[in-house]
C-alpha positions in Angstrom: -8.8 -17.4 9.7 -6.6 -17.6 12.8 -5.6 -14.0 13.7 -2.0 -13.1 13.1 0.1 -10.6 15.0 1.7 -7.5 13.4 4.6 -7.6 15.8 6.3 -4.7 14.1 5.4 -2.3 11.3 6.6 0.9 9.7 5.7 3.2 6.8 7.3 6.0 4.8 5.3 8.2 2.4 5.2 11.8 1.2 3.8 12.6 4.7 7.2 11.7 6.2 9.4 8.8 7.3 8.1 6.5 10.0 5.0 6.0 12.1 5.3 9.2 14.1 5.6 11.5 11.1 2.7 9.9 9.3 0.5 9.9 12.4 1.1 13.5 13.1 0.2 14.5 9.5 -2.9 12.3 9.5 -4.1 13.9 12.8 -3.5 17.4 11.5 -5.2 16.6 8.1 -2.0 17.6 6.2 -1.3 16.4 2.7 2.1 15.5 1.2 1.0 16.4 -2.3 3.0 19.0 -4.3 3.1 20.2 -7.9 5.0 17.7 -10.0 8.7 18.6 -10.4 10.0 15.0 -10.6 12.9 14.3 -12.9 12.3 15.6 -16.4 8.5 15.2 -16.2 6.4 18.0 -17.7 2.9 17.4 -16.6 0.2 19.5 -15.0 -0.4 17.3 -12.0 0.4 16.8 -8.3 2.5 14.0 -6.8 3.4 12.6 -3.4 7.2 12.4 -3.4 9.3 11.0 -0.6 12.2 13.2 0.4 15.9 12.2 0.3 15.4 8.8 -1.5 18.4 9.5 -3.8 20.6 10.1 -0.8 20.2 6.5 0.3 23.3 4.3 -0.2 22.9 0.5 -0.4 25.5 -1.7 1.1 28.3 -2.5 -1.3 27.4 -6.2 -1.1 24.0 -5.3 -2.5 25.1 -2.7 -5.1 23.6 -4.8 -7.9 20.1 -3.9 -6.5 20.7 -0.1 -6.7 17.7 1.7 -8.0 15.2 4.2 -6.6 12.7 1.5 -5.6 15.2 -0.5 -3.5 16.7 2.7 -2.0 13.2 3.6 -0.8 12.8 0.0 0.5 16.0 0.3 2.5 14.9 3.7 3.9 11.7 2.2 5.0 13.2 -1.0 6.5 15.6 1.0 8.6 12.9 3.1 10.3 11.0 2.6 13.6 13.5 -0.2 14.5 11.8 -2.4 12.0 15.0 -4.1 10.6 16.2 -4.9 14.1 12.9 -6.6 14.8 13.1 -8.6 11.7 16.6 -9.8 12.6 15.3 -10.7 16.1 12.6 -12.8 14.5 15.2 -14.6 12.3 17.1 -15.5 15.5 13.9 -16.9 17.0 12.7 -18.9 14.0 15.7 -19.4 11.7 16.5 -18.0 8.3 14.5 -20.7 6.4 11.4 -20.1 8.5 10.8 -16.4 7.7 9.1 -15.7 4.4 9.2 -12.6 2.2 5.9 -11.5 0.5 6.2 -8.0 -1.1 4.1 -6.1 -3.6 5.0 -3.6 -6.2 3.6 -2.4 -9.5 6.6 -0.9 -11.4 9.5 -1.9 -9.2 12.7 -0.2 -10.4 11.5 0.8 -13.9 13.1 4.3 -13.5 16.5 2.5 -13.7 15.5 1.3 -17.1 14.3 4.7 -18.2 17.6 6.2 -17.1 19.6 3.4 -18.9 17.7 4.1 -22.2 19.1 7.6 -22.1 22.6 6.1 -22.1 22.2 3.7 -25.0 25.1 3.3 -27.4 24.4 5.8 -30.2 25.4 3.4 -32.9 24.2 -0.1 -31.7 21.4 1.1 -29.4 22.8 -1.3 -26.7 22.0 -0.5 -23.1 24.9 0.4 -20.9 26.9 -2.5 -19.4 26.3 -1.4 -15.8 22.5 -1.7 -16.2 21.2 -4.9 -14.5 17.6 -5.6 -15.3 17.1 -8.6 -13.1 18.0 -6.9 -9.8 16.5 -3.5 -10.5 13.5 -3.3 -13.0 12.4 -6.9 -12.5 9.3 -7.2 -10.3 11.0 -9.8 -8.1 13.9 -7.4 -7.5 12.2 -6.0 -4.4 11.6 -9.4 -2.8 15.1 -10.6 -3.7 16.6 -7.4 -2.3 14.7 -7.8 1.0 15.6 -11.5 1.2 19.3 -10.8 0.7 19.2 -7.8 2.9 18.4 -10.0 5.9 20.2 -13.2 4.7 16.9 -15.1 4.5 16.6 -18.5 2.8 12.9 -19.2 3.1 10.2 -18.7 0.5 10.1 -15.3 -1.3 7.3 -13.9 -3.5 6.7 -10.7 -5.4 3.1 -9.9 -6.2 2.3 -7.4 -8.9 -1.4 -7.0 -9.4 -1.4 -3.2 -9.8 -2.9 -1.3 -6.9 -3.9 -4.4 -4.9 -0.3 -5.8 -4.9 0.8 -5.1 -1.3 -2.6 -5.9 0.2 -2.6 -9.3 -1.4 0.7 -10.1 0.2 -1.0 -10.3 3.6 -3.3 -13.0 2.4 -0.5 -14.9 0.7 1.7 -14.8 3.8 -1.3 -15.9 6.0 -1.8 -19.0 3.9 1.8 -20.0 4.2 1.8 -19.5 8.0 -1.4 -21.5 8.2 -0.1 -24.4 6.2 3.1 -24.5 8.4 5.7 -23.7 5.7 6.9 -20.7 7.7 6.6 -19.3 11.2 6.8 -15.5 10.3 6.6 -13.3 7.3 8.0 -10.0 6.1 5.1 -8.4 4.2 4.6 -5.1 2.6 5.3 -3.1 -0.6 7.2 -0.4 -2.2 6.5 1.7 -5.3 8.6 4.7 -6.5 8.0 7.5 -8.9 9.0 7.0 -12.6 8.1 8.5 -15.9 6.2 5.5 -17.1 3.5 5.7 -14.5 3.2 9.5 -14.6 3.0 9.8 -18.4 1.0 6.5 -18.6 -1.8 7.5 -16.2 -1.8 11.0 -17.9 -2.3 9.3 -21.3 -5.3 7.5 -19.8 -6.6 10.9 -18.7 -6.7 9.7 -15.1 -4.4 12.3 -13.5 -5.7 15.5 -12.0 -4.3 19.0 -12.5 -5.1 19.6 -8.8 -4.5 17.6 -5.6 -6.8 14.6 -5.8 -10.2 14.8 -4.2 -11.6 11.4 -3.4 -15.4 11.1 -3.2 -15.8 14.8 -4.0 -18.5 15.6 -6.6 -15.8 17.6 -8.5 -13.2 14.7 -8.4 -11.3 14.5 -11.6 -8.4 12.1 -11.3 -5.5 10.7 -9.2 -2.4 12.2 -7.8 0.4 9.6 -8.1 2.6 9.1 -5.0 5.4 6.8 -3.9 6.2 5.1 -0.6 6.9 1.9 1.3 5.4 0.0 4.2 6.4 -3.2 5.9 5.0 -5.4 8.7 6.2 -8.5 10.5 3.5 -11.2 10.7 3.7 -13.8 13.4 1.2 -16.2 15.0 -0.7 -14.3 17.7 -0.3 -15.5 21.3 -3.3 -16.9 23.1 -3.7 -13.7 25.0 -2.2 -10.8 22.9 -0.9 -7.8 24.8 -3.3 -4.9 24.9 -2.8 -2.6 22.0 -1.4 -5.4 19.7 -2.5 -5.1 16.1 -4.0 -8.3 14.6 -4.7 -9.3 11.1 -8.2 -10.8 11.5 -9.3 -11.5 8.0 -8.4 -11.3 4.3 -10.7 -11.3 1.2 -9.8 -11.5 -2.5 -11.8 -11.4 -5.7 -11.3 -11.0 -9.4 -14.2 -9.7 -11.3 -12.2 -9.2 -14.5 -14.8 -6.7 -15.7 -12.4 -4.5 -17.7 -8.6 -4.0 -18.0 -8.7 -0.5 -16.5 -12.2 0.2 -15.3 -14.0 -1.2 -12.2 -17.2 -3.1 -12.4 -19.8 -0.2 -12.4 -21.8 -1.8 -9.6 -18.7 -2.5 -7.5 -19.2 -6.3 -7.8 -15.6 -7.3 -7.2 -15.2 -4.7 -4.4 -18.3 -6.1 -2.6 -17.1 -9.7 -3.0 -13.7 -8.9 -1.5 -15.2 -7.1 1.5 -17.7 -9.9 2.1 -14.9 -12.5 1.9 -12.7 -10.5 4.4 -15.6 -10.3 6.9 -16.3 -14.0 6.5 -12.6 -14.7 7.0 -12.6 -12.6 10.2 -15.8 -14.1 11.4 -17.4 -10.6 11.6 -20.4 -8.8 10.4 -20.5 -5.4 8.8 -21.7 -3.9 12.1 -18.4 -5.0 13.8 -16.3 -2.6 11.7 -15.5 0.9 13.2 -13.5 2.4 10.3 -13.3 1.9 6.5 -10.1 2.8 4.7 -11.5 3.2 1.2 -9.6 2.6 -2.0 -10.9 6.0 -3.2 -8.6 7.0 -6.0 -10.6 10.1 -6.9 -11.5 9.0 -10.4 -15.3 9.3 -11.1 -15.7 5.7 -12.0 -13.7 4.1 -9.1 -15.3 6.1 -6.3 -18.8 5.6 -7.6 -18.3 1.8 -8.0 -16.7 1.4 -4.6 -19.3 3.6 -3.0 -22.1 1.3 -4.3 -20.4 -1.7 -2.8 -19.9 0.1 0.6 -23.6 1.2 0.6 -24.7 -2.3 -0.1 -22.7 -3.7 2.8 -22.4 -0.9 5.4 -25.0 1.7 4.4 -24.0 5.0 6.1 -23.3 3.5 9.5 -19.5 3.1 9.4 -17.2 6.2 9.0 -14.7 5.9 6.2 -12.3 7.9 4.2 -9.7 7.6 1.5 -6.3 8.8 2.6 -4.9 9.2 -0.9 -5.5 12.9 -0.7 -2.8 12.8 2.0 -0.3 10.4 0.5 -1.2 10.3 -3.1 -2.0 7.0 -4.8 1.1 4.9 -4.2 0.0 2.2 -6.6 1.6 -1.1 -5.7 2.5 0.2 -2.2 -1.0 1.5 -1.4 -2.3 -1.7 0.2 0.6 -1.9 2.7 0.7 1.8 3.5 -3.0 1.9 4.1 -2.8 -1.2 6.2 -0.4 0.7 8.5 -2.7 3.7 8.5 -5.3 1.3 9.8 -2.9 0.2 12.5 -2.3 3.9 13.5 -6.0 4.5 13.6 -6.5 1.4 15.8 -3.8 2.3 18.3 -4.4 6.0 18.5 -8.3 6.3 18.4 -8.0 8.1 15.2 -10.5 8.5 12.3 -8.4 9.9 9.5 -9.9 12.5 7.3 -9.6 13.2 3.6 -7.4 16.2 2.7 -8.6 18.2 -0.4 -12.1 16.7 -0.4 -14.4 19.6 0.1 -17.7 17.7 0.2 -19.2 14.3 -0.3 -20.7 13.4 -3.7 -24.4 13.3 -2.9 -24.8 10.3 -5.3 -22.6 8.2 -2.8 -24.6 8.1 0.5 -21.9 6.9 2.9 -20.5 8.3 6.1 -17.4 10.0 4.7 -14.8 11.7 6.9 -13.8 15.1 5.5 -11.7 15.9 8.6 -9.7 13.8 11.0 -11.3 13.3 14.4 -10.8 11.2 17.5 -13.0 8.1 17.8 -12.7 4.6 19.2 -11.6 2.2 16.5 -11.4 -1.5 17.4 -11.7 -3.0 14.0 -10.9 -1.5 10.6 -11.3 -2.7 7.0 -9.1 -1.5 4.2 -9.8 -1.8 0.5 -7.3 -2.1 -2.4 -8.5 -2.6 -6.0 -6.3 -3.1 -9.0 -6.5 -2.9 -12.8 -8.2 -6.0 -14.3 -10.5 -6.4 -11.3 -7.9 -7.7 -8.9 -9.4 -6.8 -5.5 -8.3 -7.3 -1.9 -9.8 -6.3 1.5 -8.1 -6.7 4.8 -9.6 -6.6 8.3 -7.4 -5.5 11.3 -8.2 -5.3 15.0 -6.6 -4.1 18.2 -6.3 -6.4 21.2 -8.1 -4.9 24.2 
């Protein structure tokens, strides 16, 4: 593919709000995970919660979108000068030429959970002030962002579980390539709710301790929340040194099982191979792997087999979910921005809480953060049902 420029980007997670806060935490190997005390949840697990989300107030003109997910979206958009950069792009290209491609898994489902508590005791009717379409609906996030900036171009919400906000990069790249738009607002947001916390617990996938990706004692995920956005534009012929470029995208669907990965990592390998082909690169050209690494026994083992098959133990890699938690539909975008931070700061992020590497997975796994030259990075995002996506990023010299 023709490289695209990430002309602006930002991220908010349990590590903090904005690039500087997340970079500092990653450098220091800090984790944002804490024992779960969210809402009325009573589960023995750890979560990655973003501070002060409920303190956000949406503009009155957008009050119909009010829910935790869209408040987190606004918090993220208004960080690192990102919203101003989007508005500048709209002035350059026009409001019909900037697309919106955002990923989420549960959107504003917490708003529905809260509404159910206020049902009419006789009829069971939901309260009149509850608006499903602009809160719980998966498209709510994309529609909110579109209206927030007054855009009139194409808008798309992708909800493919944990690959959602990685796949938006590929979807946007295709639209820019075919000429329907000149720039794209891409990213994803997912927020904590009772459905995901109790749902993953019922699947016996949550850990009673902070998650430990790739550790021999790993025993489940730690659910997090967060948001990340990037502005994608065509790259200039000679990008400015330090510019972050989207070099390649790769998608696959192995459809092995509704909630389990292919045991040999078939879909994962196909996505990584496709991303490398798209970027015109070989496995030896990659300097850092941001692994999906959810810390469940099956996921890490399957991804590990795919990584060994393609990269052996030559390329350093880590899962950063021990730092942020698994942010589900936002994970792809957040970890794309983590790759951007690695590329621009010569950083090889470590894996908080992972004490040692599972000897059955012979890869070069980073337990601790360290300095190292990173010119190209590949990030993996794999979702339920075998929906897989890998992205390759590079930094202009």
